[in-house]
DRENDO-1510 file (C-alpha; in Angstrom, 1 decimal, always signed):
<recs>
REC; n; res; u; v; w
REC; 1; MET; -5.7; +73.0; -76.9 .
REC; 2; LYS; -7.3; +76.2; -75.7 .
REC; 3; ILE; -5.0; +77.3; -72.9 .
REC; 4; ASN; -7.6; +78.8; -70.6 .
REC; 5; PHE; -5.1; +78.7; -67.8 .
REC; 6; LEU; -2.9; +81.3; -69.4 .
REC; 7; LYS; -5.0; +84.3; -68.5 .
REC; 8; ALA; -3.1; +84.1; -65.2 .
REC; 9; ALA; +0.1; +84.6; -67.1 .
REC; 10; VAL; -0.6; +87.8; -68.9 .
REC; 11; VAL; +1.3; +90.7; -67.5 .
REC; 12; ALA; +2.0; +94.3; -68.2 .
REC; 13; VAL; +5.7; +94.3; -67.2 .
REC; 14; GLY; +5.7; +98.1; -66.9 .
REC; 15; VAL; +2.7; +98.2; -64.6 .
REC; 16; SER; +4.0; +96.4; -61.6 .
REC; 17; MET; +7.4; +94.7; -60.9 .
REC; 18; THR; +8.5; +94.6; -57.4 .
REC; 19; THR; +11.9; +93.5; -56.2 .
REC; 20; VAL; +11.4; +91.4; -53.1 .
REC; 21; SER; +15.0; +90.7; -52.3 .
REC; 22; CYS; +17.9; +92.9; -51.4 .
REC; 23; SER; +20.1; +90.8; -53.7 .
REC; 24; ASN; +19.6; +90.0; -57.4 .
REC; 25; ASP; +18.4; +86.5; -56.6 .
REC; 26; PHE; +14.9; +87.0; -58.1 .
REC; 27; VAL; +12.2; +89.5; -58.9 .
REC; 28; GLU; +8.6; +88.8; -57.9 .
REC; 29; THR; +6.3; +89.9; -60.7 .
REC; 30; LYS; +2.7; +90.7; -60.0 .
REC; 31; PHE; +0.4; +89.2; -62.6 .
REC; 32; TYR; -3.0; +90.6; -63.6 .
REC; 33; GLN; -5.6; +88.7; -65.4 .
REC; 34; ASP; -7.2; +91.8; -67.0 .
REC; 35; VAL; -4.1; +93.4; -68.5 .
REC; 36; GLU; -2.9; +92.3; -71.9 .
REC; 37; GLN; +0.8; +91.6; -72.3 .
REC; 38; ALA; +2.6; +94.6; -73.8 .
REC; 39; PRO; +5.9; +94.1; -75.7 .
REC; 40; LEU; +9.1; +94.0; -73.7 .
REC; 41; THR; +11.1; +97.1; -74.5 .
REC; 42; SER; +14.2; +97.0; -72.3 .
REC; 43; LEU; +16.8; +94.7; -70.9 .
REC; 44; ASN; +15.5; +95.4; -67.4 .
REC; 45; GLU; +12.0; +94.3; -68.4 .
REC; 46; VAL; +13.3; +91.2; -70.0 .
REC; 47; GLU; +15.4; +90.3; -66.9 .
REC; 48; SER; +12.5; +90.9; -64.6 .
REC; 49; PHE; +10.2; +88.8; -66.8 .
REC; 50; ALA; +12.7; +86.0; -66.8 .
REC; 51; ARG; +12.7; +86.0; -63.0 .
REC; 52; GLY; +9.0; +85.9; -63.1 .
REC; 53; MET; +9.4; +82.6; -65.1 .
REC; 54; TYR; +11.5; +81.2; -62.2 .
REC; 55; THR; +8.8; +82.3; -59.8 .
REC; 56; SER; +6.3; +80.1; -61.6 .
REC; 57; MET; +8.8; +77.2; -61.3 .
REC; 58; ARG; +9.0; +77.4; -57.5 .
REC; 59; ALA; +5.2; +77.3; -56.9 .
REC; 60; PRO; +4.1; +74.3; -54.7 .
REC; 61; ALA; +2.4; +72.6; -57.7 .
REC; 62; TYR; +5.7; +72.5; -59.6 .
REC; 63; TYR; +9.3; +72.4; -58.4 .
REC; 64; GLY; +8.3; +74.0; -55.0 .
REC; 65; ARG; +6.9; +70.7; -53.9 .
REC; 66; ASP; +4.7; +68.4; -55.9 .
REC; 67; TYR; +6.5; +67.6; -59.2 .
REC; 68; GLY; +9.5; +66.1; -57.5 .
REC; 69; LEU; +7.5; +64.3; -54.9 .
REC; 70; PHE; +5.3; +62.6; -57.5 .
REC; 71; ALA; +8.4; +60.8; -58.7 .
REC; 72; GLU; +9.3; +59.8; -55.1 .
REC; 73; VAL; +6.0; +58.4; -53.8 .
REC; 74; ARG; +5.8; +56.2; -56.8 .
REC; 75; SER; +9.3; +54.9; -56.6 .
REC; 76; ASP; +11.4; +52.2; -54.8 .
REC; 77; GLU; +13.1; +55.0; -52.8 .
REC; 78; MET; +10.2; +56.5; -50.8 .
REC; 79; TYR; +6.5; +56.2; -50.2 .
REC; 80; SER; +3.7; +58.4; -48.9 .
REC; 81; THR; +2.5; +57.7; -45.4 .
REC; 82; GLY; -0.8; +59.5; -46.2 .
REC; 83; ALA; +0.0; +61.9; -43.4 .
REC; 84; ALA; -1.9; +65.2; -43.7 .
REC; 85; GLY; -3.8; +63.7; -46.6 .
REC; 86; TYR; -1.0; +64.4; -49.2 .
REC; 87; TYR; -0.5; +62.3; -52.3 .
REC; 88; ASN; -3.1; +59.6; -51.5 .
REC; 89; THR; -4.5; +59.5; -55.1 .
REC; 90; VAL; -1.1; +59.7; -56.6 .
REC; 91; SER; +0.5; +56.9; -54.7 .
REC; 92; ASN; -2.6; +54.7; -54.8 .
REC; 93; TYR; -3.2; +55.2; -58.5 .
REC; 94; THR; -6.8; +56.4; -57.9 .
REC; 95; MET; -6.5; +59.8; -59.7 .
REC; 96; THR; -9.5; +61.0; -61.8 .
REC; 97; SER; -9.6; +63.6; -64.5 .
REC; 98; ALA; -10.7; +66.1; -61.9 .
REC; 99; ASP; -7.8; +65.3; -59.6 .
REC; 100; ALA; -6.3; +68.5; -58.1 .
REC; 101; TYR; -2.7; +67.3; -58.3 .
REC; 102; SER; -3.0; +66.7; -62.0 .
REC; 103; ARG; -4.9; +69.9; -62.7 .
REC; 104; ASP; -2.8; +72.3; -60.6 .
REC; 105; THR; +0.6; +71.0; -61.9 .
REC; 106; TYR; -0.7; +71.1; -65.5 .
REC; 107; ARG; -1.8; +74.7; -65.0 .
REC; 108; GLN; +1.4; +75.7; -63.3 .
REC; 109; ILE; +3.8; +74.3; -66.0 .
REC; 110; TYR; +1.8; +75.7; -68.9 .
REC; 111; THR; +1.8; +79.1; -67.1 .
REC; 112; ALA; +5.6; +78.8; -67.1 .
REC; 113; VAL; +5.5; +77.9; -70.8 .
REC; 114; ALA; +3.4; +81.0; -71.5 .
REC; 115; LYS; +6.0; +83.2; -69.8 .
REC; 116; ALA; +8.8; +81.6; -71.8 .
REC; 117; ASN; +6.9; +82.1; -75.0 .
REC; 118; ILE; +6.4; +85.8; -74.2 .
REC; 119; LEU; +10.2; +86.1; -73.8 .
REC; 120; ILE; +10.9; +84.1; -76.9 .
REC; 121; GLY; +8.6; +86.4; -78.8 .
REC; 122; THR; +10.5; +89.5; -77.8 .
REC; 123; ASP; +11.5; +91.7; -80.8 .
REC; 124; VAL; +15.1; +92.5; -80.2 .
REC; 125; ASN; +14.8; +95.4; -82.7 .
REC; 126; GLY; +12.2; +96.9; -80.4 .
REC; 127; ILE; +14.5; +96.9; -77.4 .
REC; 128; LYS; +15.6; +100.4; -76.3 .
REC; 129; GLY; +19.2; +100.3; -75.2 .
REC; 130; THR; +22.8; +99.8; -76.3 .
REC; 131; ASP; +24.1; +97.0; -78.5 .
REC; 132; PRO; +25.6; +95.2; -75.4 .
REC; 133; GLU; +22.1; +95.4; -73.8 .
REC; 134; LYS; +20.5; +93.9; -76.9 .
REC; 135; THR; +23.1; +91.1; -76.8 .
REC; 136; GLY; +22.0; +90.5; -73.2 .
REC; 137; VAL; +18.4; +90.3; -74.3 .
REC; 138; LYS; +19.3; +87.7; -76.8 .
REC; 139; TYR; +21.0; +85.7; -74.1 .
REC; 140; HIS; +17.8; +85.8; -72.0 .
REC; 141; ILE; +15.8; +84.7; -74.9 .
REC; 142; GLY; +18.1; +81.8; -75.2 .
REC; 143; GLN; +17.4; +81.0; -71.6 .
REC; 144; ALA; +13.7; +81.1; -72.3 .
REC; 145; TYR; +14.1; +78.5; -75.1 .
REC; 146; ALA; +16.1; +76.2; -72.8 .
REC; 147; MET; +13.5; +76.6; -70.0 .
REC; 148; ARG; +10.7; +75.9; -72.4 .
REC; 149; ALA; +12.5; +72.7; -73.3 .
REC; 150; LEU; +12.6; +71.7; -69.7 .
REC; 151; PHE; +8.9; +72.6; -69.2 .
REC; 152; PHE; +7.9; +70.5; -72.2 .
REC; 153; PHE; +10.1; +67.7; -71.0 .
REC; 154; ASP; +8.5; +67.8; -67.5 .
REC; 155; LEU; +5.0; +67.7; -69.1 .
REC; 156; LEU; +6.0; +64.8; -71.3 .
REC; 157; LYS; +7.2; +62.8; -68.4 .
REC; 158; LEU; +4.1; +63.3; -66.4 .
REC; 159; TYR; +1.3; +63.4; -68.9 .
REC; 160; GLY; +2.8; +61.7; -72.0 .
REC; 161; GLN; +2.6; +58.0; -72.7 .
REC; 162; LYS; +6.4; +57.3; -73.1 .
REC; 163; TYR; +7.2; +54.1; -71.2 .
REC; 164; THR; +3.5; +53.5; -70.5 .
REC; 165; GLY; +2.4; +51.8; -73.7 .
REC; 166; GLY; +1.2; +54.6; -75.9 .
REC; 167; THR; +2.4; +57.2; -78.4 .
REC; 168; LEU; +0.7; +60.4; -77.4 .
REC; 169; GLY; +2.7; +63.2; -75.9 .
REC; 170; ILE; +1.6; +66.7; -74.8 .
REC; 171; VAL; +0.6; +70.0; -76.3 .
REC; 172; THR; +3.6; +72.2; -77.2 .
REC; 173; PRO; +2.4; +75.8; -77.8 .
REC; 174; LEU; +5.2; +77.8; -79.4 .
REC; 175; LYS; +3.8; +81.3; -79.0 .
REC; 176; TYR; +1.8; +83.1; -76.4 .
REC; 177; ASP; -1.9; +82.8; -77.4 .
REC; 178; PRO; -4.4; +82.0; -74.7 .
REC; 179; LYS; -7.1; +81.5; -77.3 .
REC; 180; ALA; -5.2; +79.0; -79.5 .
REC; 181; MET; -6.5; +75.5; -80.1 .
REC; 182; GLN; -3.9; +72.8; -80.4 .
REC; 183; ALA; -3.9; +69.0; -80.2 .
REC; 184; ARG; -1.4; +66.8; -78.4 .
REC; 185; GLY; +1.6; +65.8; -80.4 .
REC; 186; THR; +3.1; +62.4; -80.6 .
REC; 187; ILE; +6.1; +61.5; -78.3 .
REC; 188; ALA; +8.4; +61.7; -81.3 .
REC; 189; GLN; +7.1; +65.2; -82.2 .
REC; 190; ASN; +7.5; +66.4; -78.6 .
REC; 191; GLU; +11.0; +65.1; -78.4 .
REC; 192; ALA; +12.0; +66.8; -81.6 .
REC; 193; GLN; +10.6; +70.1; -80.2 .
REC; 194; ILE; +12.4; +69.7; -76.9 .
REC; 195; GLU; +15.7; +69.0; -78.6 .
REC; 196; ALA; +15.2; +72.0; -81.0 .
REC; 197; ASP; +14.5; +74.3; -78.0 .
REC; 198; PHE; +17.5; +73.0; -76.0 .
REC; 199; ASN; +19.8; +73.4; -79.0 .
REC; 200; THR; +18.4; +76.8; -80.0 .
REC; 201; GLY; +18.7; +78.1; -76.4 .
REC; 202; LEU; +22.2; +76.8; -75.9 .
REC; 203; ALA; +23.4; +78.3; -79.2 .
REC; 204; MET; +21.9; +81.7; -78.4 .
REC; 205; MET; +23.3; +81.7; -74.9 .
REC; 206; ILE; +26.8; +80.8; -76.1 .
REC; 207; ALA; +26.7; +83.4; -78.9 .
REC; 208; ASN; +25.5; +86.2; -76.5 .
REC; 209; ALA; +27.2; +85.4; -73.3 .
REC; 210; SER; +29.1; +88.7; -73.4 .
REC; 211; GLY; +26.0; +90.9; -73.2 .
REC; 212; THR; +25.1; +93.4; -70.6 .
REC; 213; GLY; +23.4; +91.8; -67.5 .
REC; 214; VAL; +24.7; +88.3; -68.2 .
REC; 215; ASP; +26.2; +86.3; -65.4 .
REC; 216; ASP; +27.0; +82.8; -66.8 .
REC; 217; ASN; +28.4; +81.8; -63.4 .
REC; 218; SER; +25.1; +82.3; -61.6 .
REC; 219; LYS; +23.6; +79.5; -59.6 .
REC; 220; VAL; +20.0; +81.0; -59.6 .
REC; 221; ASP; +19.7; +81.7; -63.3 .
REC; 222; ILE; +20.0; +79.0; -66.0 .
REC; 223; THR; +23.5; +79.1; -67.4 .
REC; 224; ILE; +25.3; +77.4; -70.3 .
REC; 225; ASN; +26.4; +74.6; -68.0 .
REC; 226; GLY; +22.9; +74.5; -66.5 .
REC; 227; VAL; +21.4; +73.9; -69.9 .
REC; 228; LYS; +23.9; +71.2; -70.6 .
REC; 229; ALA; +23.1; +69.5; -67.3 .
REC; 230; LEU; +19.4; +69.5; -68.1 .
REC; 231; MET; +20.1; +68.2; -71.6 .
REC; 232; SER; +22.1; +65.3; -70.1 .
REC; 233; ARG; +19.0; +64.5; -68.0 .
REC; 234; TYR; +16.8; +64.6; -71.1 .
REC; 235; TYR; +19.1; +62.5; -73.3 .
REC; 236; LEU; +19.4; +60.0; -70.5 .
REC; 237; TYR; +15.6; +59.7; -70.5 .
REC; 238; LYS; +15.8; +59.0; -74.3 .
REC; 239; LYS; +18.7; +56.6; -73.8 .
REC; 240; ASP; +20.9; +58.6; -76.1 .
REC; 241; TYR; +24.0; +57.7; -74.2 .
REC; 242; ALA; +26.5; +59.2; -76.6 .
REC; 243; LYS; +25.1; +62.7; -76.2 .
REC; 244; VAL; +25.0; +62.3; -72.5 .
REC; 245; ARG; +28.7; +61.3; -72.5 .
REC; 246; THR; +29.6; +64.4; -74.5 .
REC; 247; LEU; +27.6; +66.8; -72.3 .
REC; 248; VAL; +29.0; +65.3; -69.1 .
REC; 249; ASN; +32.5; +65.5; -70.4 .
REC; 250; GLU; +32.0; +69.2; -71.2 .
REC; 251; ILE; +30.5; +70.0; -67.7 .
REC; 252; VAL; +33.3; +68.1; -65.9 .
REC; 253; GLY; +35.9; +69.7; -68.2 .
REC; 254; SER; +34.7; +73.2; -67.3 .
REC; 255; GLY; +36.2; +72.8; -63.8 .
REC; 256; LYS; +33.4; +75.0; -62.3 .
REC; 257; PHE; +31.9; +72.4; -60.0 .
REC; 258; GLN; +32.8; +69.8; -57.5 .
REC; 259; VAL; +31.2; +66.9; -55.7 .
REC; 260; MET; +30.3; +68.1; -52.2 .
REC; 261; PRO; +33.3; +66.9; -50.1 .
REC; 262; GLU; +32.7; +64.7; -47.0 .
REC; 263; PRO; +33.6; +67.4; -44.4 .
REC; 264; SER; +31.2; +69.9; -46.0 .
REC; 265; TYR; +28.4; +67.5; -46.8 .
REC; 266; VAL; +26.6; +67.6; -43.5 .
REC; 267; GLY; +24.5; +70.8; -43.5 .
REC; 268; SER; +25.3; +71.6; -47.2 .
REC; 269; TRP; +21.5; +71.6; -47.9 .
REC; 270; LYS; +21.2; +74.4; -45.4 .
REC; 271; SER; +23.3; +76.8; -47.5 .
REC; 272; THR; +22.7; +78.3; -50.9 .
REC; 273; LYS; +24.8; +78.4; -54.0 .
REC; 274; GLN; +27.3; +75.6; -53.0 .
REC; 275; ASN; +30.0; +74.5; -55.4 .
REC; 276; ASN; +28.0; +71.4; -56.4 .
REC; 277; SER; +25.0; +73.5; -57.4 .
REC; 278; ILE; +24.5; +73.9; -61.1 .
REC; 279; PHE; +21.0; +75.5; -61.1 .
REC; 280; GLU; +18.8; +76.2; -58.2 .
REC; 281; LEU; +15.7; +78.4; -57.7 .
REC; 282; ALA; +16.2; +81.3; -55.3 .
REC; 283; VAL; +13.6; +81.3; -52.6 .
REC; 284; GLY; +14.4; +83.3; -49.4 .
REC; 285; VAL; +11.9; +84.6; -47.0 .
REC; 286; ALA; +9.8; +86.5; -49.6 .
REC; 287; GLY; +9.5; +83.5; -51.9 .
REC; 288; SER; +8.9; +80.9; -49.2 .
REC; 289; ASN; +6.2; +78.3; -49.7 .
REC; 290; SER; +6.2; +77.8; -45.9 .
REC; 291; THR; +4.1; +74.8; -45.0 .
REC; 292; ASP; +3.5; +74.1; -48.7 .
REC; 293; SER; +7.2; +73.5; -49.3 .
REC; 294; TRP; +9.0; +70.4; -50.4 .
REC; 295; GLY; +10.9; +70.1; -47.1 .
REC; 296; TYR; +7.7; +70.4; -45.0 .
REC; 297; ILE; +6.4; +67.2; -46.6 .
REC; 298; LEU; +9.7; +65.3; -46.0 .
REC; 299; ASN; +10.5; +66.5; -42.5 .
REC; 300; TYR; +9.4; +64.7; -39.4 .
REC; 301; ASP; +8.7; +68.0; -37.7 .
REC; 302; GLY; +6.6; +69.0; -40.7 .
REC; 303; TYR; +4.0; +66.8; -42.3 .
REC; 304; TYR; +6.2; +63.7; -42.3 .
REC; 305; ASN; +4.4; +62.5; -45.4 .
REC; 306; THR; +7.0; +61.0; -47.7 .
REC; 307; VAL; +9.5; +58.6; -46.0 .
REC; 308; MET; +12.4; +56.4; -47.2 .
REC; 309; ARG; +11.8; +52.7; -47.8 .
REC; 310; ASP; +13.5; +50.4; -45.3 .
REC; 311; GLU; +15.2; +48.5; -48.2 .
REC; 312; LEU; +17.1; +51.6; -49.3 .
REC; 313; TYR; +18.0; +52.7; -45.8 .
REC; 314; ALA; +19.6; +49.3; -45.2 .
REC; 315; GLU; +21.9; +49.9; -48.2 .
REC; 316; TYR; +23.9; +52.6; -46.4 .
REC; 317; ASP; +27.1; +51.9; -44.7 .
REC; 318; PRO; +27.0; +53.2; -41.0 .
REC; 319; ASN; +30.0; +55.4; -41.8 .
REC; 320; ASP; +28.4; +57.0; -44.8 .
REC; 321; VAL; +28.1; +60.7; -44.2 .
REC; 322; ARG; +24.7; +60.8; -45.9 .
REC; 323; ILE; +23.2; +58.8; -43.1 .
REC; 324; SER; +24.5; +61.0; -40.3 .
REC; 325; ASP; +22.5; +64.2; -40.9 .
REC; 326; ASP; +20.1; +63.7; -43.8 .
REC; 327; MET; +18.0; +61.0; -42.0 .
REC; 328; ILE; +16.3; +60.4; -38.7 .
REC; 329; VAL; +14.5; +57.1; -37.7 .
REC; 330; ILE; +11.5; +57.5; -35.5 .
REC; 331; ASP; +9.1; +54.6; -34.7 .
REC; 332; GLY; +10.6; +52.6; -37.5 .
REC; 333; GLU; +10.1; +55.3; -40.2 .
REC; 334; VAL; +13.0; +56.9; -42.0 .
REC; 335; TYR; +12.6; +60.6; -42.4 .
REC; 336; LEU; +14.7; +62.6; -44.8 .
REC; 337; ASN; +15.2; +65.7; -42.6 .
REC; 338; GLY; +18.5; +66.8; -44.1 .
REC; 339; LYS; +17.2; +67.8; -47.5 .
REC; 340; TYR; +15.3; +71.1; -47.5 .
REC; 341; PRO; +15.7; +71.2; -43.7 .
REC; 342; ASN; +14.3; +74.7; -43.1 .
REC; 343; LEU; +10.7; +74.4; -42.0 .
REC; 344; GLU; +10.0; +78.0; -43.0 .
REC; 345; GLY; +10.4; +76.8; -46.6 .
REC; 346; THR; +13.2; +79.3; -47.4 .
REC; 347; ASP; +15.7; +76.8; -48.7 .
REC; 348; ASN; +16.7; +77.3; -52.4 .
REC; 349; ILE; +15.2; +74.5; -54.6 .
REC; 350; LYS; +17.8; +72.4; -56.3 .
REC; 351; ILE; +17.0; +71.8; -59.9 .
REC; 352; THR; +20.2; +70.1; -60.9 .
REC; 353; ARG; +23.4; +69.5; -59.0 .
REC; 354; TYR; +26.8; +68.2; -60.0 .
REC; 355; GLU; +26.3; +64.8; -58.4 .
REC; 356; GLU; +23.4; +64.1; -60.7 .
REC; 357; VAL; +25.5; +65.0; -63.7 .
REC; 358; ILE; +28.2; +62.6; -62.6 .
REC; 359; PHE; +25.6; +59.8; -62.2 .
REC; 360; ASN; +24.4; +60.6; -65.7 .
REC; 361; GLY; +27.9; +60.1; -66.9 .
REC; 362; ILE; +28.4; +56.8; -65.1 .
REC; 363; GLU; +25.3; +55.4; -66.7 .
REC; 364; ALA; +26.2; +56.6; -70.1 .
REC; 365; GLU; +29.7; +55.2; -69.8 .
REC; 366; LEU; +28.3; +51.9; -68.7 .
REC; 367; ASN; +26.2; +51.8; -71.8 .
REC; 368; GLY; +28.6; +51.9; -74.7 .
REC; 369; GLY; +31.3; +54.1; -73.3 .
REC; 370; SER; +34.4; +53.5; -71.1 .
REC; 371; ALA; +34.2; +51.3; -68.1 .
REC; 372; ALA; +37.3; +53.0; -66.7 .
REC; 373; LYS; +35.7; +56.4; -67.0 .
REC; 374; ALA; +32.5; +55.1; -65.3 .
REC; 375; LEU; +34.7; +53.9; -62.4 .
REC; 376; ASP; +36.5; +57.2; -62.2 .
REC; 377; TYR; +33.1; +59.0; -62.0 .
REC; 378; TYR; +31.9; +56.6; -59.4 .
REC; 379; LYS; +34.9; +57.2; -57.3 .
REC; 380; MET; +34.3; +61.0; -57.5 .
REC; 381; ILE; +31.0; +60.3; -55.6 .
REC; 382; VAL; +31.9; +57.6; -53.1 .
REC; 383; SER; +35.3; +59.0; -52.1 .
REC; 384; ASN; +33.5; +62.1; -50.8 .
REC; 385; ARG; +30.9; +60.2; -48.7 .
REC; 386; PHE; +33.3; +58.7; -46.2 .
REC; 387; LYS; +36.1; +59.9; -43.9 .
REC; 388; ALA; +39.4; +58.9; -45.3 .
REC; 389; ASP; +39.9; +56.1; -42.8 .
REC; 390; ASP; +36.5; +54.6; -43.6 .
REC; 391; TYR; +36.8; +54.8; -47.4 .
REC; 392; VAL; +37.5; +51.6; -49.4 .
REC; 393; GLU; +38.3; +52.4; -53.0 .
REC; 394; PRO; +36.1; +50.5; -55.4 .
REC; 395; THR; +37.7; +48.5; -58.2 .
REC; 396; SER; +34.6; +48.2; -60.5 .
REC; 397; ILE; +31.1; +49.5; -61.1 .
REC; 398; ASP; +28.2; +47.8; -62.8 .
REC; 399; MET; +24.6; +48.8; -63.4 .
REC; 400; ALA; +23.3; +47.0; -60.3 .
REC; 401; THR; +25.7; +48.8; -58.0 .
REC; 402; PHE; +25.1; +52.1; -59.8 .
REC; 403; LYS; +21.4; +52.0; -59.4 .
REC; 404; VAL; +21.7; +51.5; -55.6 .
REC; 405; GLU; +24.3; +54.2; -55.3 .
REC; 406; LYS; +22.3; +56.7; -57.3 .
REC; 407; ALA; +19.3; +56.1; -55.0 .
REC; 408; LYS; +21.5; +56.7; -51.9 .
REC; 409; GLU; +22.8; +60.0; -53.3 .
REC; 410; LEU; +19.7; +61.5; -54.9 .
REC; 411; VAL; +16.8; +60.1; -52.8 .
REC; 412; GLY; +14.1; +62.6; -52.3 .
REC; 413; GLU; +15.2; +64.8; -55.2 .
REC; 414; GLY; +12.4; +63.8; -57.7 .
REC; 415; LEU; +14.2; +61.6; -60.2 .
REC; 416; ARG; +13.6; +58.0; -59.3 .
REC; 417; LEU; +10.3; +57.2; -61.0 .
REC; 418; TRP; +11.7; +58.3; -64.4 .
REC; 419; ASP; +14.8; +56.2; -63.8 .
REC; 420; LEU; +12.7; +53.1; -63.1 .
REC; 421; LEU; +10.6; +53.6; -66.2 .
REC; 422; ARG; +13.6; +54.1; -68.4 .
REC; 423; TRP; +15.4; +51.0; -67.0 .
REC; 424; GLY; +12.2; +48.9; -67.3 .
REC; 425; ASP; +12.5; +48.1; -63.6 .
REC; 426; PRO; +9.3; +47.4; -61.5 .
REC; 427; VAL; +7.5; +50.5; -60.2 .
REC; 428; PRO; +6.1; +49.5; -56.7 .
REC; 429; ARG; +2.4; +49.9; -56.2 .
REC; 430; PRO; +0.6; +49.6; -52.9 .
REC; 431; ALA; -1.5; +46.5; -52.1 .
REC; 432; GLY; -4.8; +46.8; -53.9 .
REC; 433; ALA; -3.7; +49.5; -56.3 .
REC; 434; SER; -4.5; +49.1; -60.0 .
REC; 435; THR; -1.8; +47.4; -62.0 .
REC; 436; ASN; -2.9; +49.1; -65.2 .
REC; 437; PRO; +0.4; +50.6; -66.7 .
REC; 438; LEU; -1.6; +53.3; -68.5 .
REC; 439; LEU; -2.3; +54.9; -65.1 .
REC; 440; THR; +1.4; +55.7; -64.7 .
REC; 441; ALA; +0.7; +58.7; -67.0 .
REC; 442; PHE; -1.3; +61.4; -65.1 .
REC; 443; PRO; -4.8; +62.2; -66.4 .
REC; 444; ILE; -5.2; +65.2; -68.7 .
REC; 445; PRO; -7.3; +67.5; -66.5 .
REC; 446; ARG; -11.0; +67.6; -67.2 .
REC; 447; VAL; -11.0; +71.4; -67.2 .
REC; 448; GLU; -8.9; +71.0; -70.4 .
REC; 449; THR; -10.7; +68.2; -72.2 .
REC; 450; ASP; -14.2; +69.7; -71.4 .
REC; 451; ILE; -13.5; +73.0; -73.2 .
REC; 452; SER; -15.9; +73.4; -76.1 .
REC; 453; GLY; -14.1; +72.6; -79.3 .
REC; 454; THR; -11.0; +71.3; -77.7 .
REC; 455; LEU; -8.6; +69.2; -79.7 .
REC; 456; VAL; -7.0; +67.7; -76.6 .
REC; 457; THR; -7.7; +64.0; -76.1 .
REC; 458; SER; -7.6; +62.3; -72.7 .
REC; 459; ASN; -5.3; +59.6; -71.5 .
REC; 460; PRO; -6.7; +56.1; -71.6 .
REC; 461; GLY; -7.8; +54.6; -68.3 .
REC; 462; TYR; -9.4; +57.7; -67.0 .
REC; 463; ASP; -13.0; +59.1; -66.9 .
REC; 464; ASN; -12.7; +61.8; -69.5 .
</recs>
């Protein structure tokens, strides 16, 4: 792989870093293509660079919009109406190697990888500051390892061949080098690297959590519990249920989070840093994607592109609080107006919330764990989705019920396609769409495979 995209990621941190919020939510970093990256030499530079990494994550081509919606328009939860021309090639399985969705998301995630690699490559001995400040730097390097694991995981899900009939994974560059040539690894090699990064990052964060500048209770920076939550998502994808059970037990046992209670549920997506939030990307006015935001695609008053399937809508009890504000039915279409409701695109982007972790725990307990604990977890969710007089306590939970309940809670949040593939359940395709399972994996962009001397091979079924 020659990462020709990464010229956009080089930055001289000392040249231009502009704080765009009155809070410490995030720092916008201006990137220059013609300035070579200088070593980071202070805690302040490391912190600012880390926030620049989060900035890459909230771009429309990644968590700001597209990545999550790819998993919704190809699911049994939602579909694309084709409104405003969004996601037609994705939902109809007509992508080519020149497809803009595949190209732009590939570029954006690898740009985030490049920033993580620059942080990982920081020489702590070259940091000017006190020992507590150097400890803080090590914590942030640990964060970068954990985020690189997430980036590789996201790339593997989208471009790798796991669950699509192949063995090829993705390229996993481990240092910042825009001129490097590297081939795709196998799925097994990728998974080993992802696990190594998660484990290294978690260990570094735990060991250095006392450093200067560390806020391990933050909602808008990855924390120790945030890493564990993302690891539970990853191990669920691998079907390593024992590790999921351990991680979920630790997060629940921390006592730091709660399922959003019924009285507070309505409107909770309009507020930042709620008690159910484990990790979210700070946005605000300065970081808004505006009409390019996730919510603008979902909302009826926006592009009304991605709507709920009638079959899922019919599963909700009329007294379920989730149906009262999150959804609106117009001309027979169900619009998810309640998630990311601000049409200015200023809502923080939820990367993982406590409810997802609880569902991870339910599934893991139903697969080799404790049925009683699975039921307890299930009650934590459903008891908070009805007024007390409308709630009927369940006496059991099985996988069929679990799958429906997970869809009802997490619809529109970008998880469902990966669930269906892991379960081996049918992935709906529109009438006339190709049934070739290889096309579930996105094409490797032609701008990557056409580079002279590239080692990167294309995905089968495409035109490169």
